[in-house]
N, C-alpha and C positions, 0 to 999 in steps of 0.2 A: 383520158378517164375511161376505164373499162365499164361496159354495161352488159350484163348477162340477163337473159330472160329465160326462166325455167317454166316449162309447161307441165303441170301435173293434173291427173284426173280428179274429179270430185268424188273421192272415195274415202273421205274422212282423215286426211292428213292433219295431224295434231299441230298446234302452235309450236310445240317442242321439235317436231320433225321438220317443220318449215325453218325454224331457227337453225337447226343442224345443217340443212341444205345451204342456207345463206353463209353460215360459218365455213363450211367446206369449200364452197365456190370462192369465197374471199381468200381463204388460205391458198387455194390453187392459183389464183391470180397473183398473189404475193410471191409464191414460190416460182411459178413458171415465167411470169411476165415481169417480176420484180416491181410490182405496183404497190404503192402505199395503200393499205386496207381502207384508209379514210377516203380514198378517191374512187373506190369501186361501188358500183350500183348493181344490186341483184334484185330482180323483180320475179315474183312467183305468180303465175297466172293459173287459176284452176279452170279446167275446161271439162265440159260434159263429154261423156263417152261417145255420144252420137256425133260429136264434132270432129272425130278423127278415126283413122283406121290403120291396120297393119296387114301387109300381104294382100292388099286388094279387098279386104273385108272390113266392115265396121268393127271396132274393138270388141264389143260384146259378142258378135258372131265369131270372131277369131278366137276369143277365149272359150266359147262353147266348143268350137271345133278342136282346139288343143286339148280341152278337158276330156273330150270323147276318146282321144288317143291314149290317155293316161290309164 
């Protein structure tokens, strides 16, 4: 039984967007692993930006840095 855990930031993902993520992952598991959709578990965890980082920087600092280059 496949179990997928998706982490997204708390930036206002709508219930519809979360449903689309679940549907997409379930379809992917069905297509790639040939798993029955009824046996797949998809969990979406919302995390605060200060809990993770990219390129050695907290996400908010990374986004400011990237935004300055634009």
